[in-house]
TISEDREN-722932 format. One record per residue (C-alpha): residue number from 1; residue in three letters; x, y, z. Coordinates in nm, 2 decimals. Layout:
BEGIN
<i: NUM&aa: ALA&xx: X&yy: Y&zz: Z>
...
END
This chain:
BEGIN
<i: 1&aa: MET&xx: 0.10&yy: -0.19&zz: 1.84>
<i: 2&aa: LYS&xx: -0.26&yy: -0.21&zz: 1.79>
<i: 3&aa: TYR&xx: -0.43&yy: -0.50&zz: 1.57>
<i: 4&aa: ARG&xx: -0.72&yy: -0.56&zz: 1.33>
<i: 5&aa: LYS&xx: -0.90&yy: -0.83&zz: 1.16>
<i: 6&aa: LEU&xx: -0.84&yy: -0.80&zz: 0.77>
<i: 7&aa: GLY&xx: -1.15&yy: -0.85&zz: 0.64>
<i: 8&aa: ARG&xx: -1.30&yy: -1.17&zz: 0.61>
<i: 9&aa: THR&xx: -0.93&yy: -1.34&zz: 0.59>
<i: 10&aa: GLU&xx: -0.98&yy: -1.34&zz: 0.99>
<i: 11&aa: LEU&xx: -0.58&yy: -1.24&zz: 0.97>
<i: 12&aa: GLU&xx: -0.48&yy: -1.00&zz: 1.29>
<i: 13&aa: VAL&xx: -0.28&yy: -0.76&zz: 1.12>
<i: 14&aa: SER&xx: -0.11&yy: -0.49&zz: 1.27>
<i: 15&aa: GLU&xx: -0.25&yy: -0.13&zz: 1.22>
<i: 16&aa: ILE&xx: 0.06&yy: 0.01&zz: 1.07>
<i: 17&aa: SER&xx: 0.25&yy: -0.24&zz: 0.80>
<i: 18&aa: LEU&xx: 0.55&yy: -0.18&zz: 0.56>
<i: 19&aa: GLY&xx: 0.55&yy: -0.16&zz: 0.23>
<i: 20&aa: THR&xx: 0.87&yy: -0.23&zz: 0.01>
<i: 21&aa: TRP&xx: 0.87&yy: -0.04&zz: -0.28>
<i: 22&aa: ALA&xx: 1.16&yy: 0.20&zz: -0.18>
<i: 23&aa: PHE&xx: 1.35&yy: -0.14&zz: -0.13>
<i: 24&aa: GLY&xx: 1.30&yy: -0.25&zz: -0.48>
<i: 25&aa: ASN&xx: 1.39&yy: 0.07&zz: -0.68>
<i: 26&aa: LYS&xx: 1.46&yy: 0.47&zz: -0.69>
<i: 27&aa: VAL&xx: 1.12&yy: 0.58&zz: -0.77>
<i: 28&aa: TYR&xx: 1.15&yy: 0.71&zz: -0.39>
<i: 29&aa: GLY&xx: 1.52&yy: 0.73&zz: -0.36>
<i: 30&aa: GLY&xx: 1.62&yy: 0.41&zz: -0.31>
<i: 31&aa: VAL&xx: 1.72&yy: 0.21&zz: -0.02>
<i: 32&aa: ASP&xx: 2.03&yy: -0.04&zz: 0.05>
<i: 33&aa: GLU&xx: 1.99&yy: -0.39&zz: 0.06>
<i: 34&aa: LYS&xx: 2.14&yy: -0.41&zz: 0.44>
<i: 35&aa: ASP&xx: 1.94&yy: -0.08&zz: 0.52>
<i: 36&aa: GLY&xx: 1.61&yy: -0.27&zz: 0.42>
<i: 37&aa: ILE&xx: 1.68&yy: -0.58&zz: 0.59>
<i: 38&aa: LYS&xx: 1.74&yy: -0.36&zz: 0.89>
<i: 39&aa: THR&xx: 1.43&yy: -0.18&zz: 0.88>
<i: 40&aa: ILE&xx: 1.22&yy: -0.47&zz: 0.84>
<i: 41&aa: HIS&xx: 1.37&yy: -0.62&zz: 1.14>
<i: 42&aa: GLU&xx: 1.30&yy: -0.29&zz: 1.30>
<i: 43&aa: GLY&xx: 0.94&yy: -0.34&zz: 1.23>
<i: 44&aa: ILE&xx: 0.89&yy: -0.70&zz: 1.33>
<i: 45&aa: ASP&xx: 1.05&yy: -0.54&zz: 1.68>
<i: 46&aa: LEU&xx: 0.79&yy: -0.27&zz: 1.72>
<i: 47&aa: GLY&xx: 0.53&yy: -0.54&zz: 1.64>
<i: 48&aa: VAL&xx: 0.43&yy: -0.49&zz: 1.26>
<i: 49&aa: ASN&xx: 0.32&yy: -0.79&zz: 1.09>
<i: 50&aa: LEU&xx: 0.22&yy: -0.73&zz: 0.74>
<i: 51&aa: PHE&xx: 0.47&yy: -0.68&zz: 0.48>
<i: 52&aa: ASP&xx: 0.38&yy: -0.53&zz: 0.13>
<i: 53&aa: THR&xx: 0.60&yy: -0.60&zz: -0.20>
<i: 54&aa: ALA&xx: 0.57&yy: -0.72&zz: -0.55>
<i: 55&aa: PRO&xx: 0.77&yy: -0.84&zz: -0.86>
<i: 56&aa: GLN&xx: 0.71&yy: -0.46&zz: -1.00>
<i: 57&aa: TYR&xx: 0.95&yy: -0.36&zz: -0.75>
<i: 58&aa: GLY&xx: 1.24&yy: -0.42&zz: -0.92>
<i: 59&aa: THR&xx: 1.45&yy: -0.25&zz: -1.18>
<i: 60&aa: SER&xx: 1.43&yy: -0.34&zz: -1.57>
<i: 61&aa: GLU&xx: 1.71&yy: -0.59&zz: -1.55>
<i: 62&aa: GLN&xx: 1.54&yy: -0.80&zz: -1.25>
<i: 63&aa: ASP&xx: 1.16&yy: -0.82&zz: -1.12>
<i: 64&aa: GLY&xx: 1.16&yy: -0.82&zz: -0.75>
<i: 65&aa: VAL&xx: 1.44&yy: -0.67&zz: -0.59>
<i: 66&aa: ALA&xx: 1.19&yy: -0.58&zz: -0.31>
<i: 67&aa: GLU&xx: 1.07&yy: -0.92&zz: -0.25>
<i: 68&aa: ILE&xx: 1.43&yy: -1.08&zz: -0.26>
<i: 69&aa: VAL&xx: 1.51&yy: -0.84&zz: 0.04>
<i: 70&aa: LEU&xx: 1.22&yy: -0.91&zz: 0.20>
<i: 71&aa: GLY&xx: 1.29&yy: -1.30&zz: 0.17>
<i: 72&aa: LYS&xx: 1.62&yy: -1.26&zz: 0.30>
<i: 73&aa: ALA&xx: 1.53&yy: -1.07&zz: 0.60>
<i: 74&aa: LEU&xx: 1.26&yy: -1.27&zz: 0.73>
<i: 75&aa: ARG&xx: 1.49&yy: -1.60&zz: 0.70>
<i: 76&aa: GLY&xx: 1.39&yy: -1.78&zz: 1.08>
<i: 77&aa: ARG&xx: 1.13&yy: -1.48&zz: 1.11>
<i: 78&aa: ARG&xx: 0.86&yy: -1.64&zz: 0.85>
<i: 79&aa: ASN&xx: 0.63&yy: -1.67&zz: 1.12>
<i: 80&aa: LYS&xx: 0.61&yy: -1.35&zz: 1.26>
<i: 81&aa: ALA&xx: 0.53&yy: -1.26&zz: 0.93>
<i: 82&aa: ILE&xx: 0.23&yy: -1.19&zz: 0.69>
<i: 83&aa: ILE&xx: 0.36&yy: -1.15&zz: 0.35>
<i: 84&aa: SER&xx: 0.15&yy: -0.92&zz: 0.03>
<i: 85&aa: THR&xx: 0.28&yy: -0.94&zz: -0.27>
<i: 86&aa: LYS&xx: 0.10&yy: -0.92&zz: -0.64>
<i: 87&aa: PHE&xx: 0.11&yy: -1.00&zz: -1.02>
<i: 88&aa: GLY&xx: 0.05&yy: -0.86&zz: -1.34>
<i: 89&aa: ARG&xx: 0.31&yy: -0.60&zz: -1.39>
<i: 90&aa: ASN&xx: 0.70&yy: -0.69&zz: -1.42>
<i: 91&aa: PRO&xx: 0.95&yy: -0.42&zz: -1.46>
<i: 92&aa: THR&xx: 1.15&yy: -0.63&zz: -1.73>
<i: 93&aa: ILE&xx: 0.78&yy: -0.70&zz: -1.93>
<i: 94&aa: ALA&xx: 0.68&yy: -0.45&zz: -2.15>
<i: 95&aa: GLU&xx: 0.44&yy: -0.18&zz: -2.00>
<i: 96&aa: GLY&xx: 0.10&yy: -0.31&zz: -2.19>
<i: 97&aa: VAL&xx: 0.14&yy: -0.64&zz: -2.24>
<i: 98&aa: SER&xx: -0.17&yy: -0.79&zz: -2.01>
<i: 99&aa: GLN&xx: -0.01&yy: -1.03&zz: -1.75>
<i: 100&aa: PHE&xx: -0.38&yy: -1.14&zz: -1.61>
<i: 101&aa: TYR&xx: -0.41&yy: -1.52&zz: -1.74>
<i: 102&aa: LYS&xx: -0.39&yy: -1.84&zz: -1.56>
<i: 103&aa: SER&xx: -0.04&yy: -1.96&zz: -1.72>
<i: 104&aa: ARG&xx: 0.11&yy: -1.64&zz: -1.56>
<i: 105&aa: ILE&xx: -0.04&yy: -1.63&zz: -1.26>
<i: 106&aa: ILE&xx: 0.11&yy: -1.99&zz: -1.20>
<i: 107&aa: ASP&xx: 0.47&yy: -1.88&zz: -1.31>
<i: 108&aa: SER&xx: 0.43&yy: -1.53&zz: -1.15>
<i: 109&aa: VAL&xx: 0.35&yy: -1.69&zz: -0.81>
<i: 110&aa: ASP&xx: 0.66&yy: -1.93&zz: -0.81>
<i: 111&aa: GLU&xx: 0.85&yy: -1.68&zz: -0.93>
<i: 112&aa: SER&xx: 0.73&yy: -1.48&zz: -0.62>
<i: 113&aa: LEU&xx: 0.82&yy: -1.75&zz: -0.41>
<i: 114&aa: ARG&xx: 1.16&yy: -1.85&zz: -0.48>
<i: 115&aa: ARG&xx: 1.25&yy: -1.49&zz: -0.44>
<i: 116&aa: LEU&xx: 1.07&yy: -1.46&zz: -0.12>
<i: 117&aa: GLN&xx: 1.23&yy: -1.79&zz: -0.01>
<i: 118&aa: THR&xx: 0.86&yy: -1.89&zz: 0.13>
<i: 119&aa: ASP&xx: 0.62&yy: -2.18&zz: 0.03>
<i: 120&aa: TYR&xx: 0.32&yy: -1.99&zz: 0.05>
<i: 121&aa: ILE&xx: 0.22&yy: -1.59&zz: 0.02>
<i: 122&aa: ASP&xx: -0.06&yy: -1.51&zz: 0.27>
<i: 123&aa: VAL&xx: -0.21&yy: -1.24&zz: 0.04>
<i: 124&aa: LEU&xx: -0.17&yy: -1.21&zz: -0.37>
<i: 125&aa: PHE&xx: -0.34&yy: -0.91&zz: -0.49>
<i: 126&aa: PHE&xx: -0.39&yy: -0.81&zz: -0.87>
<i: 127&aa: HIS&xx: -0.12&yy: -0.56&zz: -0.93>
<i: 128&aa: SER&xx: -0.33&yy: -0.23&zz: -1.06>
<i: 129&aa: PRO&xx: -0.50&yy: -0.37&zz: -1.39>
<i: 130&aa: PHE&xx: -0.58&yy: -0.07&zz: -1.60>
<i: 131&aa: SER&xx: -0.92&yy: -0.18&zz: -1.76>
<i: 132&aa: PRO&xx: -1.15&yy: -0.48&zz: -1.76>
<i: 133&aa: SER&xx: -1.02&yy: -0.56&zz: -2.10>
<i: 134&aa: GLU&xx: -0.66&yy: -0.65&zz: -1.94>
<i: 135&aa: ILE&xx: -0.82&yy: -0.94&zz: -1.71>
<i: 136&aa: ASN&xx: -0.84&yy: -1.34&zz: -1.92>
<i: 137&aa: ASP&xx: -1.16&yy: -1.54&zz: -1.78>
<i: 138&aa: ASP&xx: -0.91&yy: -1.81&zz: -1.73>
<i: 139&aa: VAL&xx: -0.71&yy: -1.61&zz: -1.46>
<i: 140&aa: TRP&xx: -0.94&yy: -1.72&zz: -1.20>
<i: 141&aa: GLU&xx: -0.84&yy: -2.08&zz: -1.30>
<i: 142&aa: GLY&xx: -0.52&yy: -2.02&zz: -1.22>
<i: 143&aa: ILE&xx: -0.56&yy: -1.85&zz: -0.92>
<i: 144&aa: GLU&xx: -0.80&yy: -2.17&zz: -0.77>
<i: 145&aa: GLN&xx: -0.46&yy: -2.36&zz: -0.87>
<i: 146&aa: VAL&xx: -0.21&yy: -2.14&zz: -0.67>
<i: 147&aa: LYS&xx: -0.49&yy: -2.15&zz: -0.35>
<i: 148&aa: LYS&xx: -0.55&yy: -2.53&zz: -0.39>
<i: 149&aa: GLN&xx: -0.19&yy: -2.61&zz: -0.40>
<i: 150&aa: GLY&xx: -0.17&yy: -2.40&zz: -0.06>
<i: 151&aa: LYS&xx: 0.08&yy: -2.16&zz: -0.21>
<i: 152&aa: VAL&xx: -0.17&yy: -1.83&zz: -0.22>
<i: 153&aa: LYS&xx: -0.42&yy: -1.81&zz: 0.10>
<i: 154&aa: PHE&xx: -0.61&yy: -1.53&zz: 0.00>
<i: 155&aa: VAL&xx: -0.69&yy: -1.29&zz: -0.30>
<i: 156&aa: GLY&xx: -0.70&yy: -0.91&zz: -0.34>
<i: 157&aa: HIS&xx: -0.73&yy: -0.63&zz: -0.59>
<i: 158&aa: SER&xx: -0.48&yy: -0.34&zz: -0.55>
<i: 159&aa: ILE&xx: -0.68&yy: -0.08&zz: -0.76>
<i: 160&aa: SER&xx: -0.48&yy: 0.18&zz: -0.98>
<i: 161&aa: MET&xx: -0.67&yy: 0.38&zz: -1.25>
<i: 162&aa: PHE&xx: -0.94&yy: 0.42&zz: -0.97>
<i: 163&aa: GLN&xx: -1.24&yy: 0.58&zz: -1.21>
<i: 164&aa: GLN&xx: -1.18&yy: 0.25&zz: -1.45>
<i: 165&aa: THR&xx: -1.15&yy: -0.02&zz: -1.24>
<i: 166&aa: GLU&xx: -1.34&yy: 0.06&zz: -0.91>
<i: 167&aa: GLY&xx: -1.64&yy: -0.15&zz: -1.06>
<i: 168&aa: MET&xx: -1.40&yy: -0.46&zz: -1.11>
<i: 169&aa: ALA&xx: -1.34&yy: -0.44&zz: -0.73>
<i: 170&aa: ARG&xx: -1.70&yy: -0.41&zz: -0.61>
<i: 171&aa: LEU&xx: -1.79&yy: -0.67&zz: -0.88>
<i: 172&aa: TRP&xx: -1.54&yy: -0.96&zz: -0.75>
<i: 173&aa: ALA&xx: -1.61&yy: -0.83&zz: -0.39>
<i: 174&aa: ASN&xx: -1.97&yy: -0.94&zz: -0.46>
<i: 175&aa: GLU&xx: -1.89&yy: -1.23&zz: -0.59>
<i: 176&aa: GLY&xx: -1.69&yy: -1.35&zz: -0.35>
<i: 177&aa: LYS&xx: -1.38&yy: -1.36&zz: -0.56>
<i: 178&aa: ILE&xx: -1.11&yy: -1.13&zz: -0.35>
<i: 179&aa: ASP&xx: -1.11&yy: -1.10&zz: 0.01>
<i: 180&aa: LEU&xx: -0.94&yy: -0.73&zz: 0.01>
<i: 181&aa: VAL&xx: -0.83&yy: -0.46&zz: -0.17>
<i: 182&aa: GLN&xx: -0.58&yy: -0.18&zz: -0.19>
<i: 183&aa: VAL&xx: -0.64&yy: 0.16&zz: -0.24>
<i: 184&aa: VAL&xx: -0.50&yy: 0.51&zz: -0.22>
<i: 185&aa: LEU&xx: -0.64&yy: 0.72&zz: 0.04>
<i: 186&aa: SER&xx: -0.52&yy: 1.03&zz: 0.24>
<i: 187&aa: LEU&xx: -0.61&yy: 1.35&zz: 0.37>
<i: 188&aa: MET&xx: -0.55&yy: 1.47&zz: 0.04>
<i: 189&aa: ASN&xx: -0.70&yy: 1.21&zz: -0.21>
<i: 190&aa: ARG&xx: -1.06&yy: 1.06&zz: -0.08>
<i: 191&aa: GLU&xx: -1.13&yy: 0.91&zz: -0.40>
<i: 192&aa: SER&xx: -1.21&yy: 0.56&zz: -0.28>
<i: 193&aa: GLN&xx: -1.39&yy: 0.64&zz: 0.03>
<i: 194&aa: SER&xx: -1.74&yy: 0.55&zz: -0.10>
<i: 195&aa: LEU&xx: -1.61&yy: 0.21&zz: -0.23>
<i: 196&aa: ILE&xx: -1.42&yy: 0.16&zz: 0.14>
<i: 197&aa: ASN&xx: -1.79&yy: 0.21&zz: 0.32>
<i: 198&aa: ASP&xx: -1.96&yy: -0.03&zz: 0.06>
<i: 199&aa: LEU&xx: -1.63&yy: -0.28&zz: 0.11>
<i: 200&aa: TYR&xx: -1.67&yy: -0.25&zz: 0.48>
<i: 201&aa: LYS&xx: -2.02&yy: -0.38&zz: 0.45>
<i: 202&aa: LEU&xx: -1.92&yy: -0.72&zz: 0.27>
<i: 203&aa: ASN&xx: -1.64&yy: -0.76&zz: 0.54>
<i: 204&aa: VAL&xx: -1.37&yy: -0.71&zz: 0.29>
<i: 205&aa: GLY&xx: -1.04&yy: -0.58&zz: 0.39>
<i: 206&aa: VAL&xx: -0.88&yy: -0.27&zz: 0.32>
<i: 207&aa: VAL&xx: -0.52&yy: -0.21&zz: 0.30>
<i: 208&aa: ALA&xx: -0.44&yy: 0.20&zz: 0.27>
<i: 209&aa: ARG&xx: -0.16&yy: 0.30&zz: 0.09>
<i: 210&aa: GLU&xx: 0.02&yy: 0.66&zz: 0.00>
<i: 211&aa: THR&xx: -0.11&yy: 0.77&zz: 0.29>
<i: 212&aa: MET&xx: 0.17&yy: 1.04&zz: 0.30>
<i: 213&aa: ALA&xx: 0.01&yy: 1.16&zz: -0.07>
<i: 214&aa: ASN&xx: 0.33&yy: 1.07&zz: -0.23>
<i: 215&aa: GLY&xx: 0.53&yy: 1.24&zz: 0.03>
<i: 216&aa: PHE&xx: 0.39&yy: 1.57&zz: 0.03>
<i: 217&aa: LEU&xx: 0.27&yy: 1.49&zz: 0.43>
<i: 218&aa: SER&xx: 0.56&yy: 1.34&zz: 0.54>
<i: 219&aa: GLY&xx: 0.71&yy: 1.74&zz: 0.64>
<i: 220&aa: THR&xx: 0.99&yy: 1.73&zz: 0.43>
<i: 221&aa: ILE&xx: 0.87&yy: 1.90&zz: 0.11>
<i: 222&aa: THR&xx: 0.81&yy: 2.24&zz: 0.08>
<i: 223&aa: LYS&xx: 0.77&yy: 2.49&zz: -0.19>
<i: 224&aa: ASP&xx: 1.14&yy: 2.51&zz: -0.27>
<i: 225&aa: THR&xx: 1.23&yy: 2.12&zz: -0.33>
<i: 226&aa: VAL&xx: 1.34&yy: 2.05&zz: -0.64>
<i: 227&aa: PHE&xx: 1.24&yy: 1.66&zz: -0.67>
<i: 228&aa: ALA&xx: 1.57&yy: 1.49&zz: -0.89>
<i: 229&aa: PRO&xx: 1.49&yy: 1.35&zz: -1.25>
<i: 230&aa: GLY&xx: 1.32&yy: 1.03&zz: -1.27>
<i: 231&aa: THR&xx: 1.17&yy: 1.02&zz: -0.91>
<i: 232&aa: LEU&xx: 0.76&yy: 1.03&zz: -0.87>
<i: 233&aa: ASN&xx: 0.73&yy: 1.37&zz: -0.80>
<i: 234&aa: SER&xx: 0.91&yy: 1.50&zz: -1.03>
<i: 235&aa: ARG&xx: 0.64&yy: 1.54&zz: -1.25>
<i: 236&aa: TYR&xx: 0.47&yy: 1.82&zz: -1.06>
<i: 237&aa: SER&xx: 0.51&yy: 2.20&zz: -1.22>
<i: 238&aa: GLU&xx: 0.62&yy: 2.48&zz: -0.99>
<i: 239&aa: ILE&xx: 0.22&yy: 2.57&zz: -0.94>
<i: 240&aa: GLU&xx: 0.12&yy: 2.19&zz: -0.89>
<i: 241&aa: LEU&xx: 0.39&yy: 2.19&zz: -0.60>
<i: 242&aa: SER&xx: 0.28&yy: 2.52&zz: -0.43>
<i: 243&aa: GLU&xx: -0.10&yy: 2.45&zz: -0.46>
<i: 244&aa: ARG&xx: 0.01&yy: 2.11&zz: -0.28>
<i: 245&aa: ILE&xx: 0.18&yy: 2.30&zz: 0.02>
<i: 246&aa: GLU&xx: -0.07&yy: 2.48&zz: 0.11>
<i: 247&aa: GLN&xx: -0.29&yy: 2.23&zz: 0.15>
<i: 248&aa: VAL&xx: -0.11&yy: 2.07&zz: 0.37>
<i: 249&aa: GLU&xx: -0.04&yy: 2.37&zz: 0.60>
<i: 250&aa: ALA&xx: -0.42&yy: 2.38&zz: 0.59>
<i: 251&aa: PHE&xx: -0.43&yy: 2.06&zz: 0.80>
<i: 252&aa: GLU&xx: -0.20&yy: 2.20&zz: 1.07>
<i: 253&aa: PHE&xx: -0.46&yy: 2.21&zz: 1.29>
<i: 254&aa: LEU&xx: -0.51&yy: 1.82&zz: 1.38>
<i: 255&aa: LEU&xx: -0.15&yy: 1.86&zz: 1.56>
<i: 256&aa: ARG&xx: -0.14&yy: 1.84&zz: 1.91>
<i: 257&aa: ASN&xx: -0.03&yy: 1.66&zz: 2.20>
<i: 258&aa: GLU&xx: 0.10&yy: 1.33&zz: 2.13>
<i: 259&aa: ILE&xx: 0.03&yy: 1.35&zz: 1.74>
<i: 260&aa: THR&xx: 0.32&yy: 1.59&zz: 1.69>
<i: 261&aa: ASN&xx: 0.42&yy: 1.59&zz: 1.34>
<i: 262&aa: MET&xx: 0.20&yy: 1.56&zz: 0.98>
<i: 263&aa: PRO&xx: 0.32&yy: 1.22&zz: 0.92>
<i: 264&aa: GLN&xx: 0.13&yy: 1.12&zz: 1.26>
<i: 265&aa: ALA&xx: -0.16&yy: 1.34&zz: 1.16>
<i: 266&aa: ALA&xx: -0.19&yy: 1.18&zz: 0.85>
<i: 267&aa: MET&xx: -0.20&yy: 0.80&zz: 0.89>
<i: 268&aa: LYS&xx: -0.41&yy: 0.86&zz: 1.24>
<i: 269&aa: TRP&xx: -0.65&yy: 1.00&zz: 1.03>
<i: 270&aa: VAL&xx: -0.66&yy: 0.74&zz: 0.80>
<i: 271&aa: LEU&xx: -0.68&yy: 0.46&zz: 1.09>
<i: 272&aa: ASP&xx: -0.98&yy: 0.68&zz: 1.20>
<i: 273&aa: GLN&xx: -1.17&yy: 0.58&zz: 0.84>
<i: 274&aa: VAL&xx: -1.44&yy: 0.33&zz: 0.89>
<i: 275&aa: GLY&xx: -1.32&yy: 0.02&zz: 0.73>
<i: 276&aa: ILE&xx: -0.94&yy: 0.05&zz: 0.72>
<i: 277&aa: SER&xx: -0.80&yy: -0.29&zz: 0.83>
<i: 278&aa: THR&xx: -0.43&yy: -0.14&zz: 0.79>
<i: 279&aa: VAL&xx: -0.25&yy: 0.15&zz: 0.68>
<i: 280&aa: LEU&xx: 0.10&yy: 0.09&zz: 0.44>
<i: 281&aa: SER&xx: 0.39&yy: 0.29&zz: 0.54>
<i: 282&aa: GLY&xx: 0.67&yy: 0.36&zz: 0.29>
<i: 283&aa: ALA&xx: 0.92&yy: 0.43&zz: 0.56>
<i: 284&aa: LYS&xx: 1.25&yy: 0.38&zz: 0.42>
<i: 285&aa: ASN&xx: 1.43&yy: 0.34&zz: 0.79>
<i: 286&aa: SER&xx: 1.36&yy: 0.25&zz: 1.08>
<i: 287&aa: PHE&xx: 1.37&yy: 0.63&zz: 1.20>
<i: 288&aa: GLU&xx: 1.07&yy: 0.71&zz: 0.95>
<i: 289&aa: LEU&xx: 0.94&yy: 0.34&zz: 1.07>
<i: 290&aa: LYS&xx: 0.90&yy: 0.44&zz: 1.47>
<i: 291&aa: GLY&xx: 0.72&yy: 0.76&zz: 1.37>
<i: 292&aa: ALA&xx: 0.49&yy: 0.57&zz: 1.16>
<i: 293&aa: VAL&xx: 0.43&yy: 0.30&zz: 1.42>
<i: 294&aa: SER&xx: 0.35&yy: 0.59&zz: 1.68>
<i: 295&aa: SER&xx: 0.02&yy: 0.71&zz: 1.49>
<i: 296&aa: SER&xx: -0.14&yy: 0.36&zz: 1.61>
<i: 297&aa: ASP&xx: -0.11&yy: 0.46&zz: 1.96>
<i: 298&aa: ALA&xx: -0.24&yy: 0.83&zz: 1.94>
<i: 299&aa: ASP&xx: -0.55&yy: 0.90&zz: 2.06>
<i: 300&aa: SER&xx: -0.83&yy: 0.92&zz: 1.76>
<i: 301&aa: PHE&xx: -0.93&yy: 1.28&zz: 1.61>
<i: 302&aa: THR&xx: -1.24&yy: 1.40&zz: 1.78>
<i: 303&aa: ILE&xx: -1.58&yy: 1.43&zz: 1.53>
<i: 304&aa: GLU&xx: -1.53&yy: 1.79&zz: 1.54>
<i: 305&aa: GLU&xx: -1.19&yy: 1.79&zz: 1.40>
<i: 306&aa: ILE&xx: -1.28&yy: 1.50&zz: 1.13>
<i: 307&aa: ALA&xx: -1.52&yy: 1.75&zz: 1.02>
<i: 308&aa: ARG&xx: -1.30&yy: 2.05&zz: 0.96>
<i: 309&aa: ALA&xx: -1.07&yy: 1.79&zz: 0.80>
<i: 310&aa: ILE&xx: -1.33&yy: 1.75&zz: 0.55>
<i: 311&aa: LYS&xx: -1.43&yy: 2.13&zz: 0.50>
<i: 312&aa: VAL&xx: -1.03&yy: 2.18&zz: 0.40>
<i: 313&aa: LEU&xx: -1.07&yy: 1.89&zz: 0.12>
<i: 314&aa: LYS&xx: -1.35&yy: 2.01&zz: -0.05>
<i: 315&aa: ARG&xx: -1.14&yy: 2.32&zz: -0.16>
<i: 316&aa: ASP&xx: -1.02&yy: 2.33&zz: -0.49>
<i: 317&aa: PHE&xx: -0.71&yy: 2.18&zz: -0.50>
<i: 318&aa: GLU&xx: -0.66&yy: 1.85&zz: -0.70>
<i: 319&aa: ALA&xx: -0.64&yy: 1.55&zz: -0.56>
<i: 320&aa: ALA&xx: -0.25&yy: 1.40&zz: -0.51>
END
């Protein structure tokens, strides 16, 4: 495993990190608690040191299921892990109710600390505010309080609704209010590339997520795949599914030597982009995680290969 600086935080993070969404609910199929703990332990053994979670990774009956799993897994191993979690979205609180204000961030941090069984959070992300109107000015007072209390070390913005909220990330980064961002970046979705380039100049760390394009670059989805109702990809029509499979096939030229499958190629491509600090793997088991970690040691793509991938991206496919 190779390591990189997480922007101006100066934290040394593994190139491959582990996202725990699947450990909290069934949107990606679900993972039993014991299997989630085993995967986290395997990650530590493989050199993974950044683990990303959130209160939102739970159920309508219980917030932060994934935080609970991560807390159990890190008993006696907290010193081997950098924990990033979030605030502002909870499955037990109705969607559309803004939580980006002072008293809520203070309560949310305390709730996360209890679930994680720790007394500090390395990175706290704003969890996908959909527009600037959701942000109450006093939220920054809350952030300052939890930082002064030692409960939170660094603050970031996990970006969703990119076009509506990219400007917030730029403003907060320029004002020094955030230390890093979390963005979608993959072979099939480069919407955030310009922002990443600009944040690199400010030494703001970037955590790349959804590098598997919601599973389409995992090598497991075909034109005949039928998604279970309620899962994330069940939203796609047969035509949309076919278009995405065709785009994946167009990237097969990236497979060579030690990069033998599309997930490795997809992760290595993201790691090769300037400004990326770490790539979040959504691995649900040790096998998937080992495959993700192997991309850290693979040779970088050539300039010619990267240029060819850009040409593929300019096809008339919709972003994943």
